[in-house]
SEDO-840724 format. One record per atom (N, C-alpha, C): x, y, z. Coordinates in steps of 0.1 Angstrom, whole numbers, plus 5000, padded with zeros to 4 digits. Each point is the difference from the previous one (the first is absolute). Last residue first. Example, Ala and Ser with C-alpha at 12.3 -4.5 7.8 and 13.67 -1.06 7.14 Angstrom:
2
512849785071/500950115000/499250115008/500349434999/499150125000/500950125000/
end
This chain:
389
457207327537/500849955011/499449875005/500050344953/499349905008/500949945010/499350454965/500949945010/499249905008/500050294949/499249925010/501049945010/499950444961/500749895007/499149945011/500050304948/499850005015/500649885006/499050244952/501349975006/499750025015/497449994947/500050005015/501349975005/497150164953/501349965005/500050015015/495749924966/500750095009/501349945004/495649864975/501150054992/500850105008/495949805014/501149915002/501350054993/495650214997/500450015014/501149905003/498250044956/500650125004/500550005014/500049564971/498950085005/500650125007/502649764960/499850005014/498750085003/501349724954/499950135006/499650005015/502649574985/498950084993/499950145007/504449664994/499150065009/498950084992/503449564991/499650134994/498850065009/503349695027/499149984988/499650144995/504649935028/498650035001/499249984987/504549765025/499650084989/498550035000/503249925044/498949944992/499850094987/504049895041/499550094990/498949934992/503049995051/499349934989/499350104991/504149975041/499250084991/499449914989/502649995053/499449924989/499250104992/504050005041/499150084992/499649924988/502449925053/499749964986/499050104993/503849975047/498750014994/500049964985/503749995032/499850144996/498750014993/502349595016/499850095012/499850144996/501749754960/499849935012/499950115012/498450134951/501349985007/499749935013/497450124949/500049965013/501449995005/496150114957/501450035005/500049975015/496849884952/500250025014/501550035003/495549924960/501450035002/500250035015/496249814959/500450025014/501550025001/495450014962/501449975003/500250035015/495549864964/500750095008/501549975002/496049784976/501150064993/500750115007/496449705016/499650134995/501150084993/500749565017/498649994995/499550134994/504249965022/500149954987/498649994994/500250145044/500650104991/500149954986/498749705034/498950094997/500550114990/503249705015/499149934991/498850094997/503350155031/500549994987/499049944990/498850015046/500150144994/500549994985/500149615026/498650034996/500050144993/504049865018/499749914989/498650044995/501550215039/500550064987/499849914988/498449835042/499550134998/500550064986/501149575024/499150004988/499650144996/502749795040/500750024987/499150014988/498949945049/500249884992/500650024986/499550215057/499850024985/500349874992/501350265052/499049924993/499950034986/504650065026/498850084997/499049914993/504649895010/499350015013/498750084999/503149934963/499549875004/499250005013/502350354970/498750015006/499449875004/504350104976/500050085013/498650015006/501049784958/500849935011/500050075013/495950024963/501450055002/500649935012/496449754970/500050105011/501450045002/496549724962/501450045004/499950115011/496349774976/500449945012/501450045005/499050114950/499049975010/500649925011/502650374972/499849864999/499049975011/501950444992/498749974994/499749854999/504350185018/498950055007/498649974995/504949914990/499049895000/498750055007/503950284994/500049924988/498949904999/500950275039/499350074990/499949934987/502749855038/498549965001/499250074989/504650105004/499949864996/498549965000/501250445015/500249984985/499849864996/497450145045/501449994995/500149994985/496150265030/500349874992/501450004995/496950275044/500650004987/500349864994/497850185043/501249935000/500849994987/496450405008/500249875006/501349944998/497150424988/501350015007/500449885007/496850124953/500049985015/501450025005/496550114954/501350015006/499949975015/497249974950/499949985014/501449995006/497050174952/501249975007/499849995014/497550034947/499849985014/501449975007/497650224951/501249955007/499750005015/497650014948/499750025014/501149945008/499750224947/500349905010/499550035013/499250284963/500249884992/500449885009/498950415021/499350014988/500049874992/501950085044/500750084991/499350034987/499049865054/499549994987/500750094990/501149765051/500150114991/499549974986/500849855058/499449974987/500050124991/502449795049/499850114991/499449944987/501549885056/499349954988/499650124991/503349865046/499650104990/499449944988/501149895055/499949944987/499450114991/502749995052/499150064990/500149924987/500849855055/500650044987/498950054991/499749775045/500250155000/500850054988/500649495006/499050085006/500450155000/502249714961/499949995014/498850095006/500249734951/500550135006/499849995015/498749664967/501450015001/500550135005/495349914995/500649885006/501550015003/497550344976/499649995015/500849895007/500450034953/500650125006/499850005015/497949674975/501449985001/500750115007/495450044990/500249915011/501549965002/498850294964/499850065013/500249915011/500149834956/501250095003/499950065013/496449734987/501249925001/501250095003/495950214991/499849925013/501349925002/499650244959/500250095012/500049925013/499049774960/501450045000/500350095012/495549864992/500949885004/501450045001/497050334985/499849975014/500949895004/499850114955/500750105007/499949975015/497549734971/501549975000/500850105008/495450084996/500249885008/501549965000/498450364973/500150045014/500349885009/501250124949/499349895007/500250025015/499950434967/500849885003/499149895006/500150554985/499449894995/500949885001/499350505028/500849914991/499149894995/500450495031/499049934992/500849914990/501450405029/499449905008/498949924992/504750294986/498649994998/499549885008/504550185019/499549984987/498549995000/502849845043/500250124991/499549974986/499849815056/499749984986/500250134993/501449725049/499950124993/499749974985/500549795056/499649984986/499850134993/502349735046/499750134994/499849994985/500049685048/500050004985/499650144996/502349775048/499150104993/500149984985/501149745053/500250014985/499050104994/500249855048/500750134996/500250014985/499149525016/499950115009/500850124995/498449684962/500649985012/499950125009/496649864958/501150085005/500549965014/496249824973/501249935000/501250075006/495450174994/500149915011/501349925001/498750294964/500650075011/500249915012/497949934955/501249925004/500750075012/496050184979/499749865002/501249925006/500650464987/499149985012/499749865004/502350094960/500950035011/499249985013/497649974959/500949885002/500950025013/497350364987/499249895005/500849885003/502150364978/499750045014/499249885007/500749984954/501249965008/499850035014/496650124970/500149865000/501249965009/499250464993/499049945009/500249855001/502850224970/500250055013/499149935010/499549924953/501149935006/500250045015/495650004967/500850115007/501149925008/497649814953/499750025015/501050105005/498349694952/500450135005/499650015015/501449534974/498850095003/500550135005/501649474979/500350145002/498750085002/501849495002/498750065000/500150155004/503449624974/499850095012/498750074999/500549514978/500450144997/499750095012/501449505010/498850074994/500550144996/502649495009/499950155001/498850064993/500249505023/500350074987/499850155001/501049775046/499049994990/500450064987/502650015041/500249884993/498949984988/500150385030/501150014990/500149874992/497050025037/499550084989/501050014989/501349805040/499049914993/499450074988/502950245028/500749904993/499149924992/498250315030/500650074988/500749904991/498349845041/498950034990/500550074988/503149935035/499649874994/498950024990/501350375025/501049964990/499749874993/497150155034/499950094989/501149974989/500149775041/498849954992/499950094988/503350115031/500449884993/498849954991/499350385028/501050034990/500349884991/497249935038/499350084989/501050034989/501849825039/499249894992/499350074988/502250285030/501049934992/499349894992/497350255029/500550084989/501049934992/498649795039/498950004990/500450084988/502950005036/500149874993/498949994990/500150385028/501250004990/500049874993/496850045033/499750094989/501150004990/500649765040/499049934991/499750094988/502850185033/500749894992/499049934991/498350335028/500850064989/500749894993/497749875037/499050044990/500850064988/502449895038/499749884992/499050034990/501250365029/501249954993/499749884991/496650175028/500250094988/501249954992/499149795041/499049974990/500250074987/502750115037/500449874994/499049964990/499050395024/501250024991/500449874993/496449985032/499650064988/501350024991/499449825047/500649934989/499750064986/498150155042/501450044999/500849934989/495549895011/500150134993/501450044998/498849485000/500050115010/500250134993/500249564979/498650055002/499950115010/503449674969/500150145006/498650055001/500849584981/500549995014/500150135006/498749934954/498949955009/500549995014/503050134965/499150105004/498949965010/503249694980/500550085011/499050105005/499149744961/499949925012/500550075012/500350224959/498649985003/499849915013/504350064981/499550135007/498649985004/501949644976/500750025013/499450125007/498549924956/499649895009/500650025014/501550294966/498550035003/499549895010/504449944984/499950125008/498650035004/500749654970/500449965013/500050125010/499050094955/498949925006/500449955014/503250244973/499050085006/498849935006/503649734982/500450095010/498950095005/499349694964/500149945013/500350105011/499750094952/498850015007/500149955015/503549964967/499950145004/498850015009/500849584980/501150035010/499850145006/497049854966/499849915012/501150045011/500450214958/498850055007/499849925013/503549864971/500350135006/498850055008/499349614975/501049985011/500450125007/497150034963/499449935011/500949985012/501850174960/499150105006/499349945012/502649724974/500950095007/499150105008/497749714971/500649935011/500850095009/498450184960/498949985010/500549935012/503050054965/499750135006/499049995011/501049634972/501150025009/499750135009/497049924965/499849905011/501150015010/500250274962/498950045009/499849915011/503349894968/500450115008/498950055009/499049664970/500949955010/500550115009/497250104964/499249935010/500949965012/502050194962/499350105007/499249945012/502249714970/500950075008/499450115009/497349764969/500449915011/501050075009/498750224961/498950005010/500449915012/503150024964/499950135007/498950005011/500449624973/501250015009/499950135008/496849954966/499749915011/501150005011/500750234959/498950075008/499749925012/503049814970/500650115007/499050085009/498549654972/500849955011/500650115008/497650114961/499149965011/500849955012/502550114962/499450125005/499149965012/501849654975/501050075009/499550125006/497349794968/500149915012/501050065010/499550214958/498850025009/500149925013/503449944967/500150135006/498850035010/501749604973/499449995013/500050145007/500549724949/500150135006/499349995014/502349584974/498750065003/500250135008/502949644965/500150105010/498750075002/502549534979/498750075000/500150105012/503749704968/499850075013/498750074998/503249584977/498850094998/499750065014/504749764973/499150025012/498850094996/503449654971/500350125008/499050005012/500249814948/500849955010/500350125010/495649964969/501350065000/500749945012/495050004981/501149904995/501450065000/495150095023/501250084998/501149904997/495649835004/499750144999/501250094997/500349525003/498950034991/499850154999/504749745011/498950075007/498950034989/504549824994/498949914998/498750065006/504450195004/499650014985/498849914997/500550195051/501049944990/499450004986/499850245055/499349954988/501049944991/499450175056/500849964989/499049964988/498650375038/500249864999/500949974987/497850415038/501049974989/500249855000/496650425020/500249865000/500949964988/499050485030/500549934988/500049855003/497850515016/500249865005/500349924988/500850565008/499349884994/500349885007/500350595002/500249875006/499349894992/502050484980/498849955006/500349865005/502450514978/500049855004/498749965006/503050404966/499049985011/499949855002/502850184965/500649995014/499049995011/499349994951/500150135005/500550015014/499349584979/500950074991/500250155005/498449655038/499650034986/501150084993/500249625041/500350144997/499650034985/498549635042/500450024986/500150154997/500449675047/499650124994/500450004985/498549575035/501250094996/499450134993/498749475026/499650144998/501250094997/498949444992/500650105008/499550144996/500149414991/499250124999/500550115010/501149494985/500750124997/499150124998/500749445018/499050114998/500850134998/502849574988/499350055012/499050114995/503549744975/498749935001/499250055012/504450154984/500049895010/498749935001/500650384972/501049904996/500049885008/497350375013/499449934989/501049894995/501650295034/499049915005/499349914989/503250344986/500649895008/498949905005/499650444973/499749864995/500449895009/500950495007/498549984997/499649864998/504550115006/499450055012/498549994999/502949914964/499749885009/499450045013/501750324968/498649954997/499649885008/504450195005/498950095005/498649954997/503749625003/499950134993/498950085006/501449595020/501050014989/499950124992/499149865054/499350054988/501050024989/499949645044/500650124994/499250044987/497849735043/500749984987/500550144995/497049905040/501449965002/500849974987/495250165015/500349884991/501449945002/498550395026/499049905000/500349874993/503050385000/499849965013/499049895002/500850194958/501349935004/499849955014/496550274983/500149874993/501249925005/499550455015/499049915006/500049864994/502950334982/500449975014/499049905007/498950184957/501149914999/500549955014/496650334997/499549874996/501149904999/501250445009/499349955011/499449864997/502150234965/501049975010/499349935012/497350184966/500649884996/501049955010/497950415007/499149895003/500649874995/502450404992/500049975014/499049895004/500450154954/501249935005/499949965015/495750054967/500950095008/501149915006/497249914952/500049975014/501150095007/498949954951/498850065007/500149985015/503349814970/499950154997/498950075008/500849524998/500650075011/500050154998/498649684967/498950035010/500650085012/502350074953/499949895010/498950045009/500650164947/500050035014/499949875009/500150004951/500950115003/500150035015/497249664975/501449984997/500950125003/495250145006/500349864995/501450004994/498450435015/500249905011/500449864994/498950404974/501050045010/500449895010/496649944966/501349994995/501150065009/495450025014/500449864998/501550004995/498650435027/499549944988/500649864999/499250295047/500949964990/499249954988/498550135046/500350114992/501049984989/497649725036/501550035002/500450124991/495549834999/500350035014/501450045002/498549864957/499350125004/500450045014/501849604982/500550124993/499450125005/498249615017/501450025005/500650124993/495849844985/499950085013/501450035006/499849734960/499750154998/499850075013/503249575001/498750024995/499750155000/504749734991/499350075011/498650044995/504949684987/498650034998/499550085012/504549894997/499749954987/498550034996/504250185036/498650004997/499849954985/504149885035/499750094989/498649984995/502449745035/499150115004/499750104989/502649574999/500850115005/499150125004/498349604980/500649965012/500850115007/496150174970/500849884998/500749975013/495050234999/501550034998/500849874997/494850265005/500649884996/501450024997/495850275030/501350004993/500349854996/495350305013/500749874998/501350024993/496150295032/501150004991/500649864999/494750105012/501349995005/501150014990/495350004990/500450125007/501350005007/498049754953/500449985014/500450135006/498749934953/499150065009/500349985015/502549824961/499850144996/499150075011/501149545004/501350074999/499750154998/496449704999/500550025013/501350085001/
end
């Protein structure tokens, strides 16, 4: 048992000097027997900070003074109490590992260890600690996701009330306008309903994006496509969000052929574009530019809206955070949080510049995957402009 035991066995005198140590102890600690027996104290292998914490705990729980450093380990055993504790053992090469130690008194009449002193059995719990840390991490992730879902539900339920109430009110009012001359009033309420539906659609898109981000990350699904046509289609799909007189001007430069995850690109453009529209006044221009440099695809969106203060810029990518100057504008503070997470997914980057009441410019950059030979009709540099009103 002494030679084959997997646990480290220390046998010490009353002062903690090692009198016996089993072979596994020598192996795990990196010492030879003659270096330890009668030469080293068991305290040699312990960390001072952990001893101090154990001493403070013992004095508080047991209420007795410690007469020596070694009594920090032995006091409960001296009082006939259970004495099992976790601590770290330090090897000769200064590496360390956690152990669970059971320490008891022994005397010269002991059958196994006929020495006046103590016997300590130390079990390596490295694997146990690793599993514990993994479980703690998983529980923390689950807790954060649970808190996030509750917060998301709270925000969604709150944000959905306003447009739904507008729809309900306007729908009930329209039924009272049945005369021909009431057409302007009907159109006014129909426009309110349409705007509310658009707001609901925006929020649903953001919530769907968030639910996808909660899932384990997948590898980007890169494919070759023409960015100019792809982005034009996205702009057309979202033109219904434009306020009165607002204009989107789009321009692409460089080769009209890239290899990217088109789905991710669309999510990012939709969120950035809806922000630009939302925070810009009526009759304003929004500029969207895309550029293929060969190794990067760069997208920039510039508006002439309310801008972002320096204080708000520090927290801009926090979920549910909204600028202090946009409390009167519909939104839930998820757009840029979603954009940043999608960019992390494709190893992209984001940069922005903004001044209060002077607009905002956001630039995102995507590293391009290794591009295969272009088809001849796509290997063209283009520089044109699209204007959507």
